[in-house]
N, C-alpha and C positions, 0 to 999 in steps of 0.2 A: 573654105572648107568644102568638101565634096559631099554631095547629098546622098544619103543611103535610102533605098526603098526598104523600109522595115517590113512592109507587109510580104516582101519576096524572101525574106530570110527564114530559115527553119528555127525552131525553138533552139536547137543547140547552138546555131550561129548567133541568135539573139542573146542567149545566156553568155557566150563567149564575149560578146560585144559589150554586154553589161559589165563583166568581170574586168575587161580591159579597161573601160571607162572609169570604173571605181578605183582601180589601180593607178591610173594616170591623174585622177583627182587628188588621191592620198600623196602622190609624189610632188604635185604642184603645190598642195597645201603645206607640206614639210618644207619645201624649198622657200616659199613665201614666209613662213614662220621663221626660218633661219635668218632670212634678210632683215625680217623686223626685229628680231633679238639682237642682231649685230648693230642696227641702227640705234636700238634703244641703249645699248651698251656705250655707243659713242656719245649720245646725247646725256647719259647719266653723269658724265664729267662736268656738265654746266649746271645742273640742277641740284636740288636736294635729294638725299636718298629716298627712294619710294618704298613705303612699307606696303606689303600685300596684304589686302583685306582677307581676314579669316573667316568672316561670315558677315551677315547684314547686321546693322544696329538693331539693338533690341529696344523697343519702346518701354519706358518705364511705367509700371502699373500703380496706380493710386491704391492708397490703403482703402479697406472697405469703408471706414468711416468717412473718408474724404469723398467718396464716390457717392454717398447717399445724399439726397436732397434733404435740407433741414425741415423738420417737421413744424408746422404752423401751430402756435399755441391754441390750446382748447379753452374756450371761454367757461369760466366756472359758473354754475347755476347759484343764482343769489338766493 
C-alpha cells in the first residue's frame, strides 16, 4: 500500500480521503457479511435450526421474604 503524507494534504483532501475510506470500509463489510451469511445458509443444512436471541436472559428475582436473613430469636427476660 502506498504511503500518503497526511501532513501535506489540505483539509478538503483529508475530508475526501476520509469519505473514500469510510465508503470502502462499508463496501468491504457488506461483502464479507454476504459471504458469511451464504456460508451460514450452507452450514444450516447440517445442524439444528438456530433461534435468534431476542434479548439477554433475565435473572430471577427472589421474593422479599426469601431475600431477608432470618431473625435470631430474642431471649425472654425471666
